[in-house]
TIRO-2110 file (N, C-alpha, C; in Angstrom, 1 decimal):
// TIRO-2110
-58.6, -47.3, -24.8, N, 1, A
-57.6, -48.0, -24.2, CA, 1, A
-56.7, -47.1, -23.5, C, 1, A
-56.3, -47.5, -22.3, N, 2, A
-55.3, -46.7, -21.4, CA, 2, A
-56.0, -45.2, -21.3, C, 2, A
-57.1, -45.0, -21.1, N, 3, A
-57.7, -43.8, -21.0, CA, 3, A
-58.1, -43.0, -22.1, C, 3, A
-57.7, -43.5, -23.2, N, 4, A
-57.8, -42.8, -24.6, CA, 4, A
-58.8, -43.5, -25.3, C, 4, A
-59.7, -42.6, -26.2, N, 5, A
-60.7, -43.1, -27.1, CA, 5, A
-60.1, -42.9, -28.4, C, 5, A
-60.2, -44.2, -29.3, N, 6, A
-59.8, -44.2, -30.6, CA, 6, A
-61.0, -44.6, -31.5, C, 6, A
-61.0, -44.0, -32.6, N, 7, A
-62.0, -44.4, -33.7, CA, 7, A
-62.0, -45.8, -34.1, C, 7, A
-60.9, -46.5, -33.9, N, 8, A
-60.7, -47.9, -34.4, CA, 8, A
-59.6, -48.4, -33.8, C, 8, A
-59.4, -49.9, -33.9, N, 9, A
-58.1, -50.5, -33.5, CA, 9, A
-57.1, -50.1, -34.4, C, 9, A
-57.3, -49.8, -35.6, N, 10, A
-56.2, -49.4, -36.4, CA, 10, A
-55.6, -48.1, -35.8, C, 10, A
-56.4, -47.1, -35.6, N, 11, A
-55.9, -45.8, -34.9, CA, 11, A
-55.1, -46.2, -33.8, C, 11, A
-55.6, -47.0, -32.8, N, 12, A
-54.9, -47.3, -31.6, CA, 12, A
-53.5, -48.1, -31.9, C, 12, A
-53.6, -49.0, -32.7, N, 13, A
-52.4, -49.8, -33.1, CA, 13, A
-51.2, -49.0, -33.6, C, 13, A
-51.7, -48.1, -34.6, N, 14, A
-50.7, -47.3, -35.3, CA, 14, A
-50.3, -46.3, -34.3, C, 14, A
-50.9, -45.6, -33.4, N, 15, A
-50.5, -44.7, -32.5, CA, 15, A
-49.6, -45.3, -31.4, C, 15, A
-49.6, -46.5, -31.1, N, 16, A
-48.8, -47.2, -30.0, CA, 16, A
-47.3, -47.3, -30.5, C, 16, A
-47.2, -47.2, -31.9, N, 17, A
-45.9, -47.3, -32.6, CA, 17, A
-44.8, -46.3, -32.0, C, 17, A
-45.2, -45.2, -31.4, N, 18, A
-44.5, -44.0, -31.3, CA, 18, A
-44.5, -43.5, -29.8, C, 18, A
-43.3, -43.0, -29.2, N, 19, A
-43.3, -42.5, -28.0, CA, 19, A
-43.7, -41.0, -27.9, C, 19, A
-43.6, -40.3, -29.2, N, 20, A
-43.8, -38.8, -29.1, CA, 20, A
-45.3, -38.8, -29.1, C, 20, A
-45.6, -37.9, -28.0, N, 21, A
-47.1, -37.7, -27.8, CA, 21, A
-47.8, -37.0, -29.0, C, 21, A
-47.1, -35.9, -29.5, N, 22, A
-47.8, -35.2, -30.6, CA, 22, A
-48.0, -36.0, -31.8, C, 22, A
-47.2, -37.0, -32.1, N, 23, A
-47.3, -38.0, -33.3, CA, 23, A
-48.5, -38.9, -33.1, C, 23, A
-48.5, -39.6, -31.6, N, 24, A
-49.6, -40.4, -31.4, CA, 24, A
-50.9, -39.8, -31.4, C, 24, A
-51.0, -38.5, -31.0, N, 25, A
-52.4, -37.8, -31.0, CA, 25, A
-52.8, -37.4, -32.5, C, 25, A
-51.7, -37.2, -33.2, N, 26, A
-52.1, -36.9, -34.7, CA, 26, A
-52.6, -38.1, -35.3, C, 26, A
-52.1, -39.4, -35.0, N, 27, A
-52.6, -40.5, -35.4, CA, 27, A
-54.1, -40.8, -34.9, C, 27, A
-54.1, -40.6, -33.8, N, 28, A
-55.3, -41.0, -33.0, CA, 28, A
-56.6, -40.1, -33.6, C, 28, A
-56.3, -39.0, -34.0, N, 29, A
-57.4, -38.0, -34.6, CA, 29, A
-57.3, -38.2, -36.1, C, 29, A
-56.7, -39.2, -36.7, N, 30, A
-56.8, -39.1, -38.1, CA, 30, A
-58.2, -39.4, -38.5, C, 30, A
-58.6, -38.8, -39.6, N, 31, A
-60.0, -38.9, -40.1, CA, 31, A
-60.5, -40.3, -40.6, C, 31, A
-59.5, -41.1, -40.9, N, 32, A
-60.1, -42.6, -41.4, CA, 32, A
-58.9, -43.5, -41.0, C, 32, A
-59.4, -44.9, -41.0, N, 33, A
-58.4, -45.9, -40.7, CA, 33, A
-57.2, -46.1, -41.7, C, 33, A
-57.5, -45.6, -43.0, N, 34, A
-56.5, -45.5, -44.0, CA, 34, A
-55.3, -44.5, -43.6, C, 34, A
-56.1, -43.4, -43.2, N, 35, A
-55.0, -42.2, -42.9, CA, 35, A
-54.2, -42.6, -41.6, C, 35, A
-54.8, -43.3, -40.6, N, 36, A
-54.1, -43.8, -39.4, CA, 36, A
-52.9, -44.7, -39.9, C, 36, A
-53.3, -45.6, -40.6, N, 37, A
-52.2, -46.6, -41.1, CA, 37, A
-51.2, -45.7, -41.9, C, 37, A
-51.5, -44.9, -42.9, N, 38, A
-50.7, -44.2, -43.6, CA, 38, A
-49.6, -43.5, -42.8, C, 38, A
-50.1, -42.7, -41.7, N, 39, A
-49.3, -42.0, -40.8, CA, 39, A
-48.4, -43.0, -40.0, C, 39, A
-49.0, -44.0, -39.5, N, 40, A
-48.1, -44.9, -38.7, CA, 40, A
-46.9, -45.5, -39.5, C, 40, A
-47.2, -45.6, -40.9, N, 41, A
-46.1, -46.3, -41.7, CA, 41, A
-45.2, -45.2, -42.3, C, 41, A
-45.4, -43.9, -42.2, N, 42, A
-44.8, -42.9, -42.7, CA, 42, A
-43.5, -42.5, -42.0, C, 42, A
-43.7, -42.2, -40.6, N, 43, A
-42.8, -41.8, -39.8, CA, 43, A
-41.7, -42.7, -39.3, C, 43, A
-40.4, -42.2, -39.2, N, 44, A
-39.5, -43.0, -38.5, CA, 44, A
-39.5, -42.9, -37.0, C, 44, A
-38.7, -43.8, -36.4, N, 45, A
-38.8, -43.6, -34.7, CA, 45, A
-39.6, -44.5, -34.1, C, 45, A
-39.9, -45.7, -34.7, N, 46, A
-40.7, -46.7, -33.8, CA, 46, A
-40.0, -46.7, -32.4, C, 46, A
-40.9, -47.3, -31.6, N, 47, A
-40.3, -47.9, -30.3, CA, 47, A
-39.3, -48.9, -30.6, C, 47, A
-38.2, -48.9, -29.9, N, 48, A
-37.1, -49.9, -30.2, CA, 48, A
-37.7, -51.4, -30.1, C, 48, A
-38.6, -51.5, -29.3, N, 49, A
-39.1, -52.9, -28.9, CA, 49, A
-40.4, -53.2, -29.7, C, 49, A
-40.8, -52.6, -30.8, N, 50, A
-42.1, -52.6, -31.4, CA, 50, A
-42.2, -54.0, -31.9, C, 50, A
-41.2, -54.6, -32.6, N, 51, A
-41.5, -56.0, -33.1, CA, 51, A
-41.8, -56.9, -32.0, C, 51, A
-41.3, -56.8, -30.9, N, 52, A
-41.6, -57.7, -29.7, CA, 52, A
-42.8, -57.4, -29.1, C, 52, A
-43.3, -56.1, -29.1, N, 53, A
-44.5, -55.6, -28.4, CA, 53, A
-45.7, -55.7, -29.2, C, 53, A
-45.7, -55.7, -30.6, N, 54, A
-46.8, -55.4, -31.4, CA, 54, A
-48.0, -56.5, -31.3, C, 54, A
-47.8, -57.6, -31.0, N, 55, A
-48.8, -58.6, -30.9, CA, 55, A
-49.6, -58.4, -29.5, C, 55, A
-48.8, -58.1, -28.5, N, 56, A
-49.4, -57.8, -27.3, CA, 56, A
-50.3, -56.6, -27.3, C, 56, A
-49.8, -55.6, -28.0, N, 57, A
-50.6, -54.4, -28.2, CA, 57, A
-51.9, -54.5, -29.0, C, 57, A
-51.8, -55.3, -30.1, N, 58, A
-52.9, -55.6, -30.9, CA, 58, A
-53.9, -56.5, -30.0, C, 58, A
-53.5, -57.3, -29.3, N, 59, A
-54.4, -58.1, -28.4, CA, 59, A
-55.1, -57.2, -27.4, C, 59, A
-54.4, -56.3, -26.8, N, 60, A
-55.1, -55.4, -25.9, CA, 60, A
-56.0, -54.4, -26.4, C, 60, A
-55.7, -54.0, -27.7, N, 61, A
-56.7, -53.1, -28.4, CA, 61, A
-57.8, -53.9, -28.7, C, 61, A
-57.6, -55.1, -29.3, N, 62, A
-59.0, -56.0, -29.7, CA, 62, A
-59.7, -56.2, -28.4, C, 62, A
-59.1, -56.7, -27.3, N, 63, A
-59.8, -56.9, -26.1, CA, 63, A
-60.5, -55.7, -25.7, C, 63, A
-59.9, -54.4, -25.7, N, 64, A
-60.8, -53.2, -25.4, CA, 64, A
-61.8, -53.1, -26.3, C, 64, A
-61.7, -53.2, -27.6, N, 65, A
-63.0, -53.1, -28.4, CA, 65, A
-64.1, -54.0, -28.1, C, 65, A
-63.7, -55.3, -27.9, N, 66, A
-64.8, -56.3, -27.7, CA, 66, A
-65.3, -56.3, -26.3, C, 66, A
-64.6, -55.7, -25.4, N, 67, A
-65.4, -55.7, -23.9, CA, 67, A
-66.0, -54.4, -23.7, C, 67, A
-65.7, -53.4, -24.6, N, 68, A
-66.4, -52.0, -24.3, CA, 68, A
-67.6, -51.8, -25.2, C, 68, A
-67.9, -52.8, -26.3, N, 69, A
-68.9, -52.4, -27.2, CA, 69, A
-69.6, -53.7, -27.2, C, 69, A
-70.8, -53.8, -26.6, N, 70, A
-71.7, -54.9, -26.6, CA, 70, A
-72.1, -55.3, -28.1, C, 70, A
-72.5, -54.6, -28.9, N, 71, A
-73.0, -55.0, -30.1, CA, 71, A
-71.9, -55.6, -31.0, C, 71, A
-70.7, -55.0, -31.0, N, 72, A
-69.5, -55.6, -31.7, CA, 72, A
-69.2, -56.9, -31.0, C, 72, A
-69.2, -57.1, -29.8, N, 73, A
-69.0, -58.1, -29.0, CA, 73, A
-70.0, -59.5, -29.4, C, 73, A
-71.2, -59.1, -29.6, N, 74, A
-72.1, -59.9, -30.0, CA, 74, A
-71.8, -60.6, -31.4, C, 74, A
-71.4, -59.7, -32.4, N, 75, A
-70.9, -60.2, -33.7, CA, 75, A
-69.9, -61.1, -33.5, C, 75, A
-68.8, -60.8, -32.8, N, 76, A
-67.8, -61.7, -32.6, CA, 76, A
-68.3, -63.1, -31.9, C, 76, A
-69.1, -63.0, -31.1, N, 77, A
-69.8, -64.3, -30.4, CA, 77, A
-70.4, -65.1, -31.5, C, 77, A
-71.1, -64.4, -32.3, N, 78, A
-72.0, -65.1, -33.5, CA, 78, A
-71.0, -65.8, -34.4, C, 78, A
-69.7, -65.4, -34.6, N, 79, A
-68.9, -66.0, -35.4, CA, 79, A
-68.4, -67.6, -35.1, C, 79, A
-68.6, -67.8, -33.8, N, 80, A
-68.5, -69.1, -33.4, CA, 80, A
-67.1, -69.5, -33.4, C, 80, A
-66.6, -70.8, -33.9, N, 81, A
-65.2, -71.2, -34.1, CA, 81, A
-64.8, -70.9, -35.4, C, 81, A
-65.3, -70.1, -36.3, N, 82, A
-64.8, -69.7, -37.5, CA, 82, A
-63.4, -68.9, -37.5, C, 82, A
-62.6, -69.2, -38.3, N, 83, A
-61.4, -68.4, -38.4, CA, 83, A
-61.5, -67.0, -39.0, C, 83, A
-61.1, -66.1, -38.3, N, 84, A
-61.2, -64.7, -38.7, CA, 84, A
-59.7, -64.3, -39.2, C, 84, A
-60.0, -63.4, -40.3, N, 85, A
-58.6, -62.9, -41.1, CA, 85, A
-59.0, -61.3, -41.4, C, 85, A
-57.9, -60.7, -41.3, N, 86, A
-57.9, -59.3, -41.7, CA, 86, A
-57.8, -59.3, -43.3, C, 86, A
-58.6, -58.7, -44.0, N, 87, A
-58.6, -58.6, -45.5, CA, 87, A
-58.1, -57.2, -45.8, C, 87, A
-56.9, -57.1, -45.8, N, 88, A
-56.4, -55.8, -46.2, CA, 88, A
-55.3, -55.9, -47.2, C, 88, A
-55.5, -55.3, -48.5, N, 89, A
-54.5, -55.6, -49.5, CA, 89, A
-53.1, -54.6, -49.2, C, 89, A
-53.1, -53.8, -48.2, N, 90, A
-52.0, -52.9, -48.1, CA, 90, A
-51.3, -53.3, -46.8, C, 90, A
-51.6, -54.5, -46.1, N, 91, A
-51.1, -54.6, -44.9, CA, 91, A
-50.9, -56.2, -44.6, C, 91, A
-49.8, -56.8, -44.4, N, 92, A
-49.7, -58.2, -44.3, CA, 92, A
-49.4, -58.6, -42.8, C, 92, A
-49.6, -57.6, -41.9, N, 93, A
-49.5, -58.1, -40.6, CA, 93, A
-50.5, -59.1, -40.1, C, 93, A
END
């Protein structure tokens, strides 16, 4: 997304919370989605407009995921009209 490669949507989403490039890169290179989420929740200094922007950022990240990966896109297509939910006990977003 935006010329950067992320291991997951979680990595991308968490990195977008911050303006500081060093922190964004640290989150981008986190070894797991758990670690990316942990880092994204650990540091202060979120973008001031984060609450207004987070839905748009998630939509952009998901669009990138499903338009750049044909296999993952096909799995999404196969879900048809089913409702999709994130099953994360540590995140209520």
